[in-house]
All heavy atoms as a GROMACS GRO file, in nm:
protein
  502
    1MET      N    1  -8.351  -6.043   2.652
    1MET     CA    2  -8.239  -6.084   2.725
    1MET      C    3  -8.171  -5.974   2.806
    1MET      O    4  -8.123  -5.993   2.909
    1MET     CB    5  -8.142  -6.159   2.634
    1MET     CG    6  -8.031  -6.230   2.710
    1MET     SD    7  -8.092  -6.371   2.799
    1MET     CE    8  -7.950  -6.443   2.858
    2ILE      N    9  -8.171  -5.856   2.742
    2ILE     CA   10  -8.101  -5.745   2.809
    2ILE      C   11  -8.180  -5.701   2.935
    2ILE      O   12  -8.121  -5.666   3.036
    2ILE     CB   13  -8.090  -5.626   2.710
    2ILE    CG1   14  -7.990  -5.662   2.598
    2ILE    CG2   15  -8.050  -5.498   2.781
    2ILE    CD1   16  -7.984  -5.557   2.487
    3LYS      N   17  -8.318  -5.708   2.928
    3LYS     CA   18  -8.394  -5.667   3.048
    3LYS      C   19  -8.365  -5.762   3.163
    3LYS      O   20  -8.359  -5.713   3.276
    3LYS     CB   21  -8.537  -5.665   3.010
    3LYS     CG   22  -8.580  -5.552   2.924
    3LYS     CD   23  -8.732  -5.552   2.909
    3LYS     CE   24  -8.772  -5.433   2.823
    3LYS     NZ   25  -8.919  -5.424   2.803
    4LEU      N   26  -8.345  -5.887   3.133
    4LEU     CA   27  -8.321  -5.984   3.239
    4LEU      C   28  -8.183  -5.956   3.301
    4LEU      O   29  -8.165  -5.960   3.422
    4LEU     CB   30  -8.315  -6.128   3.182
    4LEU     CG   31  -8.291  -6.237   3.285
    4LEU    CD1   32  -8.392  -6.239   3.391
    4LEU    CD2   33  -8.284  -6.371   3.214
    5ASN      N   34  -8.092  -5.913   3.221
    5ASN     CA   35  -7.952  -5.879   3.270
    5ASN      C   36  -7.956  -5.758   3.362
    5ASN      O   37  -7.896  -5.749   3.461
    5ASN     CB   38  -7.854  -5.856   3.148
    5ASN     CG   39  -7.715  -5.844   3.200
    5ASN    OD1   40  -7.684  -5.893   3.308
    5ASN    ND2   41  -7.629  -5.790   3.112
    6VAL      N   42  -8.034  -5.657   3.322
    6VAL     CA   43  -8.052  -5.531   3.403
    6VAL      C   44  -8.114  -5.568   3.539
    6VAL      O   45  -8.073  -5.521   3.645
    6VAL     CB   46  -8.125  -5.423   3.329
    6VAL    CG1   47  -8.155  -5.306   3.420
    6VAL    CG2   48  -8.040  -5.374   3.210
    7LYS      N   49  -8.224  -5.651   3.533
    7LYS     CA   50  -8.286  -5.687   3.651
    7LYS      C   51  -8.193  -5.764   3.743
    7LYS      O   52  -8.198  -5.750   3.869
    7LYS     CB   53  -8.414  -5.768   3.615
    7LYS     CG   54  -8.506  -5.800   3.744
    7LYS     CD   55  -8.625  -5.876   3.703
    7LYS     CE   56  -8.723  -5.787   3.633
    7LYS     NZ   57  -8.857  -5.854   3.617
    8SER      N   58  -8.120  -5.858   3.691
    8SER     CA   59  -8.024  -5.933   3.772
    8SER      C   60  -7.925  -5.844   3.840
    8SER      O   61  -7.887  -5.866   3.954
    8SER     CB   62  -7.950  -6.039   3.683
    8SER     OG   63  -8.039  -6.130   3.627
    9GLN      N   64  -7.874  -5.740   3.765
    9GLN     CA   65  -7.778  -5.646   3.825
    9GLN      C   66  -7.843  -5.569   3.938
    9GLN      O   67  -7.777  -5.542   4.043
    9GLN     CB   68  -7.726  -5.554   3.722
    9GLN     CG   69  -7.634  -5.623   3.619
    9GLN     CD   70  -7.591  -5.528   3.510
    9GLN    OE1   71  -7.629  -5.414   3.496
    9GLN    NE2   72  -7.503  -5.579   3.424
   10ARG      N   73  -7.970  -5.526   3.917
   10ARG     CA   74  -8.037  -5.454   4.024
   10ARG      C   75  -8.056  -5.541   4.144
   10ARG      O   76  -8.046  -5.493   4.262
   10ARG     CB   77  -8.166  -5.400   3.970
   10ARG     CG   78  -8.149  -5.287   3.876
   10ARG     CD   79  -8.277  -5.232   3.820
   10ARG     NE   80  -8.245  -5.120   3.730
   10ARG     CZ   81  -8.330  -5.068   3.648
   10ARG    NH1   82  -8.458  -5.117   3.642
   10ARG    NH2   83  -8.297  -4.965   3.566
   11LEU      N   84  -8.089  -5.666   4.124
   11LEU     CA   85  -8.113  -5.758   4.237
   11LEU      C   86  -7.977  -5.784   4.311
   11LEU      O   87  -7.974  -5.784   4.438
   11LEU     CB   88  -8.173  -5.893   4.193
   11LEU     CG   89  -8.314  -5.880   4.147
   11LEU    CD1   90  -8.362  -6.011   4.086
   11LEU    CD2   91  -8.409  -5.843   4.265
   12ALA      N   92  -7.870  -5.792   4.245
   12ALA     CA   93  -7.740  -5.807   4.300
   12ALA      C   94  -7.702  -5.684   4.382
   12ALA      O   95  -7.647  -5.691   4.490
   12ALA     CB   96  -7.636  -5.834   4.199
   13ALA      N   97  -7.734  -5.566   4.328
   13ALA     CA   98  -7.710  -5.436   4.400
   13ALA      C   99  -7.794  -5.435   4.526
   13ALA      O  100  -7.742  -5.384   4.631
   13ALA     CB  101  -7.740  -5.321   4.311
   14LEU      N  102  -7.918  -5.477   4.518
   14LEU     CA  103  -8.001  -5.483   4.640
   14LEU      C  104  -7.942  -5.580   4.746
   14LEU      O  105  -7.949  -5.553   4.871
   14LEU     CB  106  -8.144  -5.522   4.607
   14LEU     CG  107  -8.235  -5.411   4.561
   14LEU    CD1  108  -8.368  -5.463   4.518
   14LEU    CD2  109  -8.248  -5.306   4.663
   15PHE      N  110  -7.894  -5.690   4.702
   15PHE     CA  111  -7.830  -5.785   4.794
   15PHE      C  112  -7.707  -5.720   4.867
   15PHE      O  113  -7.695  -5.726   4.985
   15PHE     CB  114  -7.779  -5.909   4.718
   15PHE     CG  115  -7.697  -6.001   4.799
   15PHE    CD1  116  -7.756  -6.083   4.894
   15PHE    CD2  117  -7.558  -6.010   4.783
   15PHE    CE1  118  -7.676  -6.164   4.975
   15PHE    CE2  119  -7.484  -6.095   4.858
   15PHE     CZ  120  -7.540  -6.174   4.948
   16LEU      N  121  -7.626  -5.646   4.790
   16LEU     CA  122  -7.512  -5.576   4.849
   16LEU      C  123  -7.556  -5.462   4.940
   16LEU      O  124  -7.493  -5.444   5.049
   16LEU     CB  125  -7.422  -5.525   4.741
   16LEU     CG  126  -7.351  -5.633   4.652
   16LEU    CD1  127  -7.271  -5.564   4.539
   16LEU    CD2  128  -7.261  -5.716   4.738
   17LEU      N  129  -7.667  -5.394   4.903
   17LEU     CA  130  -7.717  -5.294   4.997
   17LEU      C  131  -7.762  -5.356   5.124
   17LEU      O  132  -7.740  -5.300   5.232
   17LEU     CB  133  -7.832  -5.214   4.920
   17LEU     CG  134  -7.902  -5.113   5.010
   17LEU    CD1  135  -7.809  -4.998   5.043
   17LEU    CD2  136  -8.026  -5.061   4.938
   18GLY      N  137  -7.837  -5.469   5.115
   18GLY     CA  138  -7.880  -5.535   5.235
   18GLY      C  139  -7.767  -5.578   5.324
   18GLY      O  140  -7.778  -5.569   5.448
   19ASN      N  141  -7.660  -5.628   5.260
   19ASN     CA  142  -7.542  -5.666   5.344
   19ASN      C  143  -7.483  -5.542   5.406
   19ASN      O  144  -7.443  -5.555   5.528
   19ASN     CB  145  -7.440  -5.733   5.254
   19ASN     CG  146  -7.470  -5.882   5.231
   19ASN    OD1  147  -7.540  -5.941   5.310
   19ASN    ND2  148  -7.410  -5.931   5.123
   20ALA      N  149  -7.480  -5.436   5.337
   20ALA     CA  150  -7.426  -5.312   5.400
   20ALA      C  151  -7.511  -5.258   5.514
   20ALA      O  152  -7.461  -5.216   5.618
   20ALA     CB  153  -7.401  -5.204   5.297
   21LEU      N  154  -7.643  -5.264   5.495
   21LEU     CA  155  -7.736  -5.209   5.595
   21LEU      C  156  -7.732  -5.292   5.723
   21LEU      O  157  -7.752  -5.235   5.833
   21LEU     CB  158  -7.874  -5.199   5.539
   21LEU     CG  159  -7.903  -5.091   5.435
   21LEU    CD1  160  -8.043  -5.105   5.381
   21LEU    CD2  161  -7.878  -4.955   5.491
   22PHE      N  162  -7.717  -5.422   5.712
   22PHE     CA  163  -7.724  -5.513   5.825
   22PHE      C  164  -7.588  -5.560   5.876
   22PHE      O  165  -7.578  -5.658   5.945
   22PHE     CB  166  -7.817  -5.629   5.803
   22PHE     CG  167  -7.961  -5.588   5.774
   22PHE    CD1  168  -8.021  -5.601   5.655
   22PHE    CD2  169  -8.027  -5.534   5.884
   22PHE    CE1  170  -8.145  -5.563   5.640
   22PHE    CE2  171  -8.163  -5.491   5.862
   22PHE     CZ  172  -8.217  -5.505   5.742
   23ASN      N  173  -7.482  -5.490   5.837
   23ASN     CA  174  -7.346  -5.525   5.880
   23ASN      C  175  -7.307  -5.444   6.006
   23ASN      O  176  -7.370  -5.348   6.041
   23ASN     CB  177  -7.246  -5.498   5.770
   23ASN     CG  178  -7.133  -5.597   5.776
   23ASN    OD1  179  -7.107  -5.659   5.877
   23ASN    ND2  180  -7.058  -5.598   5.667
   24PHE      N  181  -7.204  -5.483   6.063
   24PHE     CA  182  -7.161  -5.430   6.196
   24PHE      C  183  -7.149  -5.276   6.204
   24PHE      O  184  -7.204  -5.216   6.291
   24PHE     CB  185  -7.038  -5.496   6.250
   24PHE     CG  186  -6.979  -5.426   6.372
   24PHE    CD1  187  -7.043  -5.435   6.493
   24PHE    CD2  188  -6.864  -5.351   6.362
   24PHE    CE1  189  -6.996  -5.379   6.606
   24PHE    CE2  190  -6.818  -5.289   6.472
   24PHE     CZ  191  -6.880  -5.294   6.596
   25PRO      N  192  -7.071  -5.212   6.114
   25PRO     CA  193  -7.053  -5.066   6.138
   25PRO      C  194  -7.181  -4.986   6.144
   25PRO      O  195  -7.199  -4.900   6.231
   25PRO     CB  196  -6.967  -5.023   6.018
   25PRO     CG  197  -6.902  -5.148   5.970
   25PRO     CD  198  -7.002  -5.259   5.999
   26LEU      N  199  -7.276  -5.015   6.058
   26LEU     CA  200  -7.403  -4.939   6.064
   26LEU      C  201  -7.492  -4.978   6.181
   26LEU      O  202  -7.552  -4.890   6.242
   26LEU     CB  203  -7.484  -4.957   5.932
   26LEU     CG  204  -7.436  -4.870   5.817
   26LEU    CD1  205  -7.518  -4.897   5.691
   26LEU    CD2  206  -7.432  -4.718   5.851
   27LEU      N  207  -7.493  -5.105   6.213
   27LEU     CA  208  -7.571  -5.149   6.329
   27LEU      C  209  -7.516  -5.080   6.457
   27LEU      O  210  -7.590  -5.049   6.546
   27LEU     CB  211  -7.578  -5.298   6.339
   27LEU     CG  212  -7.665  -5.371   6.247
   27LEU    CD1  213  -7.650  -5.522   6.259
   27LEU    CD2  214  -7.804  -5.324   6.256
   28ALA      N  215  -7.383  -5.069   6.463
   28ALA     CA  216  -7.323  -5.008   6.584
   28ALA      C  217  -7.353  -4.865   6.600
   28ALA      O  218  -7.362  -4.814   6.706
   28ALA     CB  219  -7.173  -5.029   6.579
   29LEU      N  220  -7.376  -4.797   6.489
   29LEU     CA  221  -7.414  -4.653   6.495
   29LEU      C  222  -7.553  -4.636   6.556
   29LEU      O  223  -7.576  -4.540   6.627
   29LEU     CB  224  -7.422  -4.592   6.356
   29LEU     CG  225  -7.290  -4.569   6.282
   29LEU    CD1  226  -7.311  -4.518   6.138
   29LEU    CD2  227  -7.207  -4.466   6.358
   30PHE      N  228  -7.646  -4.729   6.538
   30PHE     CA  229  -7.775  -4.718   6.591
   30PHE      C  230  -7.795  -4.790   6.718
   30PHE      O  231  -7.909  -4.793   6.776
   30PHE     CB  232  -7.877  -4.768   6.484
   30PHE     CG  233  -7.886  -4.682   6.362
   30PHE    CD1  234  -7.812  -4.716   6.247
   30PHE    CD2  235  -7.954  -4.566   6.365
   30PHE    CE1  236  -7.819  -4.637   6.138
   30PHE    CE2  237  -7.960  -4.488   6.256
   30PHE     CZ  238  -7.890  -4.521   6.139
   31ASN      N  239  -7.694  -4.856   6.774
   31ASN     CA  240  -7.701  -4.921   6.902
   31ASN      C  241  -7.684  -4.825   7.015
   31ASN      O  242  -7.577  -4.828   7.084
   31ASN     CB  243  -7.609  -5.038   6.911
   31ASN     CG  244  -7.636  -5.131   7.023
   31ASN    OD1  245  -7.736  -5.127   7.084
   31ASN    ND2  246  -7.539  -5.220   7.049
   32GLN      N  247  -7.776  -4.734   7.037
   32GLN     CA  248  -7.768  -4.627   7.134
   32GLN      C  249  -7.882  -4.653   7.234
   32GLN      O  250  -7.985  -4.698   7.200
   32GLN     CB  251  -7.776  -4.490   7.068
   32GLN     CG  252  -7.676  -4.464   6.964
   32GLN     CD  253  -7.535  -4.455   7.020
   32GLN    OE1  254  -7.513  -4.414   7.129
   32GLN    NE2  255  -7.438  -4.502   6.936
   33PRO      N  256  -7.861  -4.608   7.359
   33PRO     CA  257  -7.964  -4.627   7.463
   33PRO      C  258  -8.074  -4.513   7.448
   33PRO      O  259  -8.116  -4.461   7.549
   33PRO     CB  260  -7.894  -4.616   7.592
   33PRO     CG  261  -7.774  -4.532   7.560
   33PRO     CD  262  -7.735  -4.563   7.418
   34SER      N  263  -8.119  -4.480   7.325
   34SER     CA  264  -8.221  -4.375   7.316
   34SER      C  265  -8.340  -4.439   7.245
   34SER      O  266  -8.337  -4.547   7.179
   34SER     CB  267  -8.167  -4.259   7.236
   34SER     OG  268  -8.125  -4.298   7.109
   35THR      N  269  -8.456  -4.370   7.255
   35THR     CA  270  -8.579  -4.419   7.188
   35THR      C  271  -8.642  -4.312   7.104
   35THR      O  272  -8.619  -4.188   7.125
   35THR     CB  273  -8.679  -4.464   7.302
   35THR    OG1  274  -8.716  -4.352   7.379
   35THR    CG2  275  -8.626  -4.572   7.386
   36VAL      N  276  -8.716  -4.353   7.008
   36VAL     CA  277  -8.794  -4.269   6.924
   36VAL      C  278  -8.943  -4.312   6.930
   36VAL      O  279  -8.970  -4.422   6.893
   36VAL     CB  280  -8.744  -4.273   6.775
   36VAL    CG1  281  -8.831  -4.185   6.685
   36VAL    CG2  282  -8.598  -4.228   6.762
   37ALA      N  283  -9.023  -4.229   6.992
   37ALA     CA  284  -9.163  -4.268   7.009
   37ALA      C  285  -9.174  -4.394   7.094
   37ALA      O  286  -9.268  -4.472   7.073
   37ALA     CB  287  -9.242  -4.277   6.881
   38GLY      N  288  -9.085  -4.417   7.190
   38GLY     CA  289  -9.088  -4.525   7.273
   38GLY      C  290  -9.030  -4.658   7.216
   38GLY      O  291  -9.028  -4.757   7.281
   39ILE      N  292  -8.976  -4.650   7.094
   39ILE     CA  293  -8.914  -4.762   7.031
   39ILE      C  294  -8.765  -4.746   7.031
   39ILE      O  295  -8.717  -4.638   6.998
   39ILE     CB  296  -8.962  -4.774   6.881
   39ILE    CG1  297  -9.122  -4.787   6.876
   39ILE    CG2  298  -8.899  -4.895   6.815
   39ILE    CD1  299  -9.172  -4.777   6.742
   40PRO      N  300  -8.690  -4.848   7.077
   40PRO     CA  301  -8.546  -4.840   7.078
   40PRO      C  302  -8.491  -4.805   6.937
   40PRO      O  303  -8.543  -4.855   6.837
   40PRO     CB  304  -8.499  -4.974   7.128
   40PRO     CG  305  -8.614  -5.024   7.203
   40PRO     CD  306  -8.737  -4.977   7.139
   41LEU      N  307  -8.391  -4.725   6.931
   41LEU     CA  308  -8.340  -4.676   6.803
   41LEU      C  309  -8.287  -4.792   6.711
   41LEU      O  310  -8.311  -4.793   6.594
   41LEU     CB  311  -8.228  -4.577   6.826
   41LEU     CG  312  -8.169  -4.503   6.712
   41LEU    CD1  313  -8.278  -4.423   6.646
   41LEU    CD2  314  -8.058  -4.412   6.754
   42LEU      N  315  -8.224  -4.893   6.768
   42LEU     CA  316  -8.173  -5.004   6.694
   42LEU      C  317  -8.290  -5.082   6.627
   42LEU      O  318  -8.284  -5.117   6.509
   42LEU     CB  319  -8.091  -5.096   6.780
   42LEU     CG  320  -8.029  -5.217   6.712
   42LEU    CD1  321  -7.939  -5.180   6.595
   42LEU    CD2  322  -7.962  -5.310   6.804
   43TYR      N  323  -8.399  -5.106   6.699
   43TYR     CA  324  -8.513  -5.180   6.648
   43TYR      C  325  -8.575  -5.104   6.539
   43TYR      O  326  -8.616  -5.158   6.433
   43TYR     CB  327  -8.611  -5.207   6.759
   43TYR     CG  328  -8.570  -5.306   6.867
   43TYR    CD1  329  -8.642  -5.322   6.982
   43TYR    CD2  330  -8.456  -5.376   6.847
   43TYR    CE1  331  -8.602  -5.409   7.083
   43TYR    CE2  332  -8.408  -5.470   6.950
   43TYR     CZ  333  -8.486  -5.481   7.065
   43TYR     OH  334  -8.444  -5.568   7.159
   44LEU      N  335  -8.588  -4.969   6.555
   44LEU     CA  336  -8.648  -4.890   6.456
   44LEU      C  337  -8.566  -4.895   6.327
   44LEU      O  338  -8.621  -4.901   6.219
   44LEU     CB  339  -8.662  -4.744   6.504
   44LEU     CG  340  -8.730  -4.646   6.415
   44LEU    CD1  341  -8.879  -4.682   6.397
   44LEU    CD2  342  -8.721  -4.508   6.478
   45TYR      N  343  -8.438  -4.884   6.340
   45TYR     CA  344  -8.347  -4.886   6.226
   45TYR      C  345  -8.358  -5.021   6.152
   45TYR      O  346  -8.371  -5.022   6.028
   45TYR     CB  347  -8.199  -4.863   6.265
   45TYR     CG  348  -8.103  -4.902   6.152
   45TYR    CD1  349  -8.094  -4.817   6.041
   45TYR    CD2  350  -8.038  -5.014   6.155
   45TYR    CE1  351  -8.006  -4.844   5.939
   45TYR    CE2  352  -7.946  -5.047   6.057
   45TYR     CZ  353  -7.931  -4.958   5.948
   45TYR     OH  354  -7.850  -4.994   5.845
   46VAL      N  355  -8.358  -5.133   6.223
   46VAL     CA  356  -8.362  -5.265   6.160
   46VAL      C  357  -8.494  -5.281   6.082
   46VAL      O  358  -8.492  -5.329   5.967
   46VAL     CB  359  -8.344  -5.376   6.264
   46VAL    CG1  360  -8.383  -5.511   6.207
   46VAL    CG2  361  -8.203  -5.377   6.318
   47PHE      N  362  -8.607  -5.244   6.144
   47PHE     CA  363  -8.734  -5.259   6.073
   47PHE      C  364  -8.747  -5.165   5.961
   47PHE      O  365  -8.811  -5.197   5.855
   47PHE     CB  366  -8.854  -5.256   6.172
   47PHE     CG  367  -8.857  -5.380   6.252
   47PHE    CD1  368  -8.841  -5.380   6.383
   47PHE    CD2  369  -8.904  -5.497   6.187
   47PHE    CE1  370  -8.845  -5.497   6.462
   47PHE    CE2  371  -8.915  -5.617   6.263
   47PHE     CZ  372  -8.887  -5.615   6.395
   48ALA      N  373  -8.698  -5.040   5.972
   48ALA     CA  374  -8.706  -4.945   5.864
   48ALA      C  375  -8.619  -4.989   5.747
   48ALA      O  376  -8.662  -4.989   5.630
   48ALA     CB  377  -8.668  -4.810   5.910
   49ALA      N  378  -8.504  -5.036   5.776
   49ALA     CA  379  -8.415  -5.090   5.666
   49ALA      C  380  -8.470  -5.213   5.599
   49ALA      O  381  -8.464  -5.226   5.478
   49ALA     CB  382  -8.274  -5.122   5.717
   50TRP      N  383  -8.531  -5.296   5.679
   50TRP     CA  384  -8.596  -5.416   5.630
   50TRP      C  385  -8.715  -5.382   5.534
   50TRP      O  386  -8.725  -5.436   5.427
   50TRP     CB  387  -8.641  -5.503   5.744
   50TRP     CG  388  -8.706  -5.637   5.712
   50TRP    CD1  389  -8.663  -5.726   5.624
   50TRP    CD2  390  -8.822  -5.687   5.772
   50TRP    NE1  391  -8.748  -5.833   5.620
   50TRP    CE2  392  -8.852  -5.815   5.711
   50TRP    CE3  393  -8.912  -5.637   5.869
   50TRP    CZ2  394  -8.960  -5.888   5.746
   50TRP    CZ3  395  -9.020  -5.711   5.898
   50TRP    CH2  396  -9.043  -5.841   5.837
   51GLY      N  397  -8.795  -5.290   5.579
   51GLY     CA  398  -8.906  -5.244   5.496
   51GLY      C  399  -8.858  -5.178   5.372
   51GLY      O  400  -8.920  -5.197   5.270
   52LEU      N  401  -8.752  -5.100   5.379
   52LEU     CA  402  -8.699  -5.033   5.261
   52LEU      C  403  -8.648  -5.142   5.156
   52LEU      O  404  -8.677  -5.129   5.040
   52LEU     CB  405  -8.585  -4.935   5.295
   52LEU     CG  406  -8.513  -4.874   5.182
   52LEU    CD1  407  -8.600  -4.773   5.116
   52LEU    CD2  408  -8.385  -4.812   5.231
   53LEU      N  409  -8.582  -5.238   5.208
   53LEU     CA  410  -8.531  -5.345   5.117
   53LEU      C  411  -8.651  -5.420   5.049
   53LEU      O  412  -8.644  -5.450   4.931
   53LEU     CB  413  -8.441  -5.444   5.193
   53LEU     CG  414  -8.298  -5.395   5.217
   53LEU    CD1  415  -8.227  -5.494   5.298
   53LEU    CD2  416  -8.229  -5.373   5.080
   54ILE      N  417  -8.752  -5.441   5.126
   54ILE     CA  418  -8.871  -5.516   5.063
   54ILE      C  419  -8.937  -5.426   4.962
   54ILE      O  420  -8.971  -5.475   4.857
   54ILE     CB  421  -8.969  -5.554   5.176
   54ILE    CG1  422  -8.907  -5.667   5.263
   54ILE    CG2  423  -9.103  -5.595   5.123
   54ILE    CD1  424  -8.991  -5.701   5.387
   55ALA      N  425  -8.947  -5.299   4.995
   55ALA     CA  426  -9.009  -5.206   4.892
   55ALA      C  427  -8.926  -5.201   4.772
   55ALA      O  428  -8.984  -5.200   4.652
   55ALA     CB  429  -9.032  -5.069   4.958
   56LEU      N  430  -8.795  -5.183   4.784
   56LEU     CA  431  -8.709  -5.176   4.667
   56LEU      C  432  -8.713  -5.308   4.589
   56LEU      O  433  -8.709  -5.307   4.465
   56LEU     CB  434  -8.566  -5.139   4.708
   56LEU     CG  435  -8.545  -5.005   4.754
   56LEU    CD1  436  -8.403  -4.986   4.809
   56LEU    CD2  437  -8.576  -4.901   4.645
   57LEU      N  438  -8.714  -5.417   4.655
   57LEU     CA  439  -8.720  -5.548   4.585
   57LEU      C  440  -8.852  -5.560   4.511
   57LEU      O  441  -8.852  -5.607   4.393
   57LEU     CB  442  -8.712  -5.661   4.690
   57LEU     CG  443  -8.714  -5.804   4.637
   57LEU    CD1  444  -8.593  -5.828   4.557
   57LEU    CD2  445  -8.713  -5.900   4.752
   58ALA      N  446  -8.957  -5.519   4.566
   58ALA     CA  447  -9.090  -5.525   4.498
   58ALA      C  448  -9.090  -5.434   4.375
   58ALA      O  449  -9.140  -5.472   4.269
   58ALA     CB  450  -9.206  -5.486   4.586
   59PHE      N  451  -9.025  -5.318   4.385
   59PHE     CA  452  -9.018  -5.226   4.272
   59PHE      C  453  -8.935  -5.286   4.160
   59PHE      O  454  -8.975  -5.281   4.037
   59PHE     CB  455  -8.957  -5.093   4.320
   59PHE     CG  456  -8.940  -4.990   4.211
   59PHE    CD1  457  -9.050  -4.932   4.162
   59PHE    CD2  458  -8.817  -4.969   4.164
   59PHE    CE1  459  -9.041  -4.837   4.064
   59PHE    CE2  460  -8.802  -4.871   4.059
   59PHE     CZ  461  -8.913  -4.809   4.008
   60VAL      N  462  -8.825  -5.353   4.188
   60VAL     CA  463  -8.734  -5.402   4.093
   60VAL      C  464  -8.800  -5.528   4.026
   60VAL      O  465  -8.794  -5.540   3.904
   60VAL     CB  466  -8.599  -5.448   4.148
   60VAL    CG1  467  -8.518  -5.532   4.057
   60VAL    CG2  468  -8.520  -5.322   4.188
   61VAL      N  469  -8.862  -5.609   4.100
   61VAL     CA  470  -8.926  -5.736   4.046
   61VAL      C  471  -9.044  -5.697   3.961
   61VAL      O  472  -9.065  -5.762   3.853
   61VAL     CB  473  -8.955  -5.834   4.158
   61VAL    CG1  474  -9.041  -5.952   4.110
   61VAL    CG2  475  -8.829  -5.880   4.227
   62GLU      N  476  -9.123  -5.607   4.004
   62GLU     CA  477  -9.251  -5.574   3.930
   62GLU      C  478  -9.226  -5.484   3.814
   62GLU      O  479  -9.315  -5.475   3.730
   62GLU     CB  480  -9.351  -5.520   4.026
   62GLU     CG  481  -9.404  -5.610   4.129
   62GLU     CD  482  -9.477  -5.725   4.070
   62GLU    OE1  483  -9.551  -5.703   3.968
   62GLU    OE2  484  -9.466  -5.841   4.122
   63LYS      N  485  -9.114  -5.414   3.804
   63LYS     CA  486  -9.088  -5.320   3.694
   63LYS      C  487  -9.072  -5.402   3.564
   63LYS      O  488  -9.003  -5.504   3.557
   63LYS     CB  489  -8.963  -5.246   3.726
   63LYS     CG  490  -8.943  -5.127   3.629
   63LYS     CD  491  -8.832  -5.047   3.678
   63LYS     CE  492  -8.810  -4.928   3.584
   63LYS     NZ  493  -8.699  -4.848   3.619
   64LYS      N  494  -9.140  -5.354   3.459
   64LYS     CA  495  -9.131  -5.421   3.331
   64LYS      C  496  -9.035  -5.356   3.237
   64LYS      O  497  -8.995  -5.249   3.240
   64LYS     CB  498  -9.267  -5.427   3.270
   64LYS     CG  499  -9.363  -5.511   3.352
   64LYS     CD  500  -9.496  -5.527   3.282
   64LYS     CE  501  -9.579  -5.614   3.370
   64LYS     NZ  502  -9.703  -5.646   3.313
   0.00000   0.00000   0.00000
């Protein structure tokens, strides 16, 4: 039962991290008219943050 509780807390923390990453203040920081390797900075940030959340979610769910 304790492991389930820790996993639930980690999932809740990931939810809050996702809300913080995709909220206005951080998105406004990356909304610049510049590119990295031809990719707009905002798009690069959104997909990198999305990938990071998926990787962290997989790590939390698969961890025993």
